[in-house]
C-alpha distance (Angstrom), angle and dihedral (degrees) to the residues before:
residue distance angle dihedral
X1 . . .
X2 3.77 . .
X3 3.80 118.3 .
X4 3.79 123.4 -142.4
X5 3.77 124.6 -166.6
X6 3.81 108.8 -151.7
X7 3.82 116.4 -165.1
X8 3.80 125.3 -151.6
X9 3.82 135.9 172.5
X10 3.86 91.5 -170.8
X11 3.78 90.9 -103.3
X12 3.86 120.8 134.2
X13 3.82 87.5 -119.1
X14 3.81 91.6 59.0
X15 3.77 90.8 60.3
X16 3.77 89.2 77.5
X17 3.77 93.9 73.2
X18 3.75 89.2 44.9
X19 3.81 92.1 52.6
X20 3.81 91.0 49.1
X21 3.80 93.0 49.6
X22 3.79 93.7 46.1
X23 3.87 89.8 48.9
X24 3.84 91.3 50.0
X25 3.80 89.7 49.4
X26 3.79 90.6 52.6
X27 3.88 89.1 58.6
X28 3.73 97.8 49.2
X29 3.83 138.4 -2.5
X30 3.79 112.6 -80.4
X31 3.85 132.1 149.1
X32 3.86 115.6 -119.2
X33 3.78 125.8 -156.8
X34 3.76 116.4 -173.1
X35 3.84 112.3 -153.0
X36 3.71 130.8 -165.9
X37 3.88 118.1 -175.9
X38 3.84 102.4 -149.3
X39 3.84 120.5 -171.8
X40 3.85 112.3 -150.4
X41 3.74 109.9 -163.6
X42 3.80 119.7 -133.7
X43 3.80 114.4 -146.9
X44 3.89 106.2 -138.9
X45 3.87 90.9 -139.1
X46 3.85 91.2 64.1
X47 3.74 124.4 90.0
X48 3.77 123.0 -122.2
X49 3.84 95.9 -97.7
X50 3.80 92.7 48.9
X51 3.78 90.3 48.7
X52 3.84 92.7 48.5
X53 3.84 92.5 49.5
X54 3.84 90.5 48.3
X55 3.80 92.1 49.2
X56 3.77 92.7 49.2
X57 3.84 91.3 49.2
X58 3.83 93.2 48.3
X59 3.87 94.7 45.3
X60 3.82 89.8 50.3
X61 3.79 90.0 49.8
X62 3.83 90.8 47.1
X63 3.88 91.0 49.6
X64 3.78 90.9 52.5
X65 3.81 89.9 49.2
X66 3.75 91.5 49.2
X67 3.84 93.0 49.5
X68 3.80 89.0 50.9
X69 3.87 93.7 44.2
X70 3.82 93.1 52.0
X71 3.85 91.2 43.8
X72 3.85 90.1 54.2
X73 3.81 91.0 52.7
X74 3.78 90.9 52.1
X75 3.82 90.3 45.6
X76 3.76 93.6 50.2
X77 3.79 91.1 49.9
X78 3.88 90.0 47.2
X79 3.76 89.9 -125.4
X80 3.83 126.6 136.8
X81 3.77 113.7 -127.4
X82 3.81 114.0 -113.7
X83 3.79 131.8 167.7
X84 3.84 95.4 1.7
X85 3.79 135.3 138.0
X86 3.80 133.0 -169.4
X87 3.79 121.3 -144.1
X88 3.83 131.4 -175.4
X89 3.78 122.2 -166.5
X90 3.78 127.5 -173.7
X91 3.77 108.8 -134.5
X92 3.76 140.5 131.0
X93 3.83 90.3 -150.5
X94 3.79 108.9 66.7
X95 3.84 97.4 172.8
X96 3.76 97.2 56.1
X97 3.89 91.2 36.8
X98 3.72 92.4 56.9
X99 3.81 94.5 45.2
X100 3.79 91.6 44.7
X101 3.75 95.4 49.6
X102 3.86 91.6 45.3
X103 3.78 92.4 52.1
X104 3.81 95.0 41.8
X105 3.83 93.6 51.9
X106 3.89 95.3 40.0
X107 3.79 97.4 -118.0
X108 3.86 115.0 -179.1
X109 3.81 94.8 -147.9
X110 3.84 142.3 10.3
X111 3.76 115.8 -142.1
X112 3.77 120.2 -159.2
X113 3.77 137.9 163.4
X114 3.75 125.0 -118.6
X115 3.74 132.7 -145.7
X116 3.85 116.5 -126.7
X117 3.84 106.0 -137.6
X118 3.71 109.3 140.1
X119 3.85 119.8 -77.9
X120 3.74 122.0 52.7
X121 3.83 90.6 -107.0
X122 3.82 91.1 54.9
X123 3.81 90.4 45.4
X124 3.81 90.6 55.4
X125 3.81 93.6 41.7
X126 3.77 127.8 -152.2
X127 3.73 98.7 -72.5
X128 3.81 93.4 45.4
X129 3.74 93.6 46.7
X130 3.83 92.8 48.8
X131 3.83 89.2 51.7
X132 3.74 93.3 50.0
X133 3.86 91.7 48.1
X134 3.79 97.2 43.6
X135 3.88 113.6 18.0
X136 3.79 118.4 107.8
X137 3.88 85.9 -156.3
X138 3.84 115.1 75.7
X139 3.75 114.2 -106.3
X140 3.77 130.4 -139.2
X141 3.82 113.1 -156.8
X142 3.76 111.8 -159.1
X143 3.84 119.3 -164.7
X144 3.79 114.2 -121.3
X145 3.84 92.0 -119.3
X146 3.83 94.4 56.2
X147 3.83 114.2 132.4
X148 3.82 119.2 -166.4
X149 3.74 115.6 -94.7
X150 3.82 133.6 152.9
X151 3.84 112.8 -78.9
X152 3.72 104.2 -126.9
X153 3.82 105.7 149.8
X154 3.73 139.4 34.2
X155 3.78 128.7 -160.1
X156 3.74 112.2 -151.6
X157 3.87 113.7 -164.1
X158 3.81 111.9 -152.8
X159 3.73 138.8 176.6
X160 3.84 85.3 -160.8
X161 3.82 93.7 -114.3
X162 3.88 116.9 123.9
X163 3.82 90.8 9.5
X164 3.81 96.1 159.0
X165 3.80 96.9 57.6
X166 3.77 93.4 36.3
X167 3.77 96.5 50.9
X168 3.83 90.1 51.1
X169 3.80 90.5 57.2
X170 3.77 93.5 44.8
X171 3.78 91.9 49.1
X172 3.82 92.8 46.7
X173 3.80 87.0 56.8
X174 3.77 97.6 42.1
X175 3.89 101.2 41.6
X176 3.77 99.7 68.9
X177 3.82 89.3 50.2
X178 3.77 92.5 47.0
X179 3.81 84.6 -131.6
X180 3.82 122.2 164.6
X181 3.82 114.0 -116.6
X182 3.81 125.5 -145.1
X183 3.77 120.0 -172.4
X184 3.82 110.3 -145.3
X185 3.78 118.5 -159.8
X186 3.86 126.7 170.5
X187 3.76 108.9 -146.9
X188 3.80 120.4 -144.4
X189 3.87 126.2 -146.5
X190 3.89 110.6 -81.2
X191 3.82 91.6 11.4
X192 3.87 106.1 158.4
X193 3.89 94.6 -134.5
X194 3.83 112.4 51.4
X195 3.84 101.7 138.3
X196 3.80 112.8 99.2
X197 3.79 90.4 -151.5
X198 3.83 92.1 58.0
X199 3.83 88.8 51.7
X200 3.79 91.1 46.2
X201 3.79 91.1 53.4
X202 3.75 90.6 51.3
X203 3.81 90.4 50.2
X204 3.85 91.6 51.4
X205 3.75 90.6 57.4
X206 3.83 90.2 63.3
X207 3.74 102.8 41.3
X208 3.86 142.6 16.7
X209 3.75 88.8 -145.3
X210 3.81 114.0 109.0
X211 3.78 109.3 -108.4
X212 3.86 120.2 178.3
X213 3.83 116.5 -147.1
X214 3.78 119.9 -134.6
X215 3.79 109.6 -170.2
X216 3.87 111.9 -171.8
X217 3.83 128.2 -180.0
X218 3.79 110.2 -116.3
X219 3.77 113.5 -117.3
X220 3.86 101.1 -146.2
X221 3.78 91.9 -172.9
X222 3.77 91.4 72.8
X223 3.79 128.5 46.1
X224 3.74 118.8 -88.4
X225 3.74 91.0 -114.2
X226 3.85 88.7 60.3
X227 3.81 89.6 54.1
X228 3.80 89.6 52.3
X229 3.84 92.4 47.4
X230 3.78 91.1 54.3
X231 3.84 91.2 50.3
X232 3.82 90.7 50.4
X233 3.79 90.2 51.4
X234 3.75 91.8 48.9
X235 3.87 99.6 41.9
X236 3.89 97.4 33.8
X237 3.76 96.9 -152.3
X238 3.84 121.3 -174.7
X239 3.89 90.4 -127.4
X240 3.77 142.4 -13.8
X241 3.76 135.2 -125.6
X242 3.77 124.1 -155.5
X243 3.88 134.1 173.2
X244 3.78 122.1 -141.9
X245 3.82 137.6 -177.5
X246 3.77 100.2 -124.8
X247 3.78 95.6 -160.1
X248 3.80 89.6 61.8
X249 3.79 92.3 50.3
X250 3.77 123.3 -108.3
X251 3.75 96.4 -116.4
X252 3.76 95.8 43.8
X253 3.72 90.1 57.2
X254 3.84 97.4 40.8
X255 3.80 103.2 40.1
X256 3.85 100.2 56.7
X257 3.70 98.6 165.5
X258 3.73 143.1 98.3
X259 3.80 115.6 -69.1
X260 3.84 87.3 -129.9
X261 3.81 90.8 63.4
X262 3.74 110.4 103.8
X263 3.65 112.8 -157.8
X264 3.81 141.0 149.6
X265 3.77 129.5 -141.2
X266 3.78 108.4 -173.6
X267 3.78 96.7 -176.8
X268 3.73 113.1 -153.5
X269 3.88 99.7 -170.6
X270 3.82 134.4 61.3
X271 3.83 116.1 -92.7
X272 3.78 121.9 -146.3
X273 3.77 112.5 -161.4
X274 3.82 122.8 -166.0
X275 3.70 124.6 -172.0
X276 3.80 115.3 -116.9
X277 3.83 89.7 -142.1
């Protein structure tokens, strides 16, 4: 059974990741763990015993709040909670705490809400961006305006490198959902492979799962992210999957455009990011 670590800071925005995870769990059996990283301040004037008692009290209160918060999201979605756990960790470093807990407990995915605020980096937010750039566990970034709906189709953006290993991971995610998969590739001028059928034949070598190939010409006048946005608007997938080389930096690879270009990419679908490593 796949294990999803779903982060929340008790904000309304963080409910988006929770709604996505609960929706996914309604379509096939997965285990959900809802995690809140709660920082309990320790006044320097207090002795160790007083600090310990204060920390215990605050963590107990936070755990109660988390249970109620999670329960409210299930109740609003009219879903009965099954196979879910709530965890509170006291830490001032949410990014490393989330990654450490996910790795230590062998989670398959981290699910986190994003904050729509303009550019893709702002949409993902600092914590989400750090997780995508550094986490060994794949990250699902869910836009704050996400509303639960059945996951029926997945758009898989590919540069056609490492197809065999990537397709296996995409299909492993899509098959339990019975979700349709479309491979999106932006072709460049003079690219050797520009025939969708040739790409489709290569895809069929690696999986028996039906994958439709969407070959689009790359518009180099606009940023890559704008090309992706247009494809999403046209194809209307339930979510998107991308692969990135973390050591090169997610945004450095994705936003290949002039720094003077002012653009907005208000994503409306969840984004699952795997590391190419």
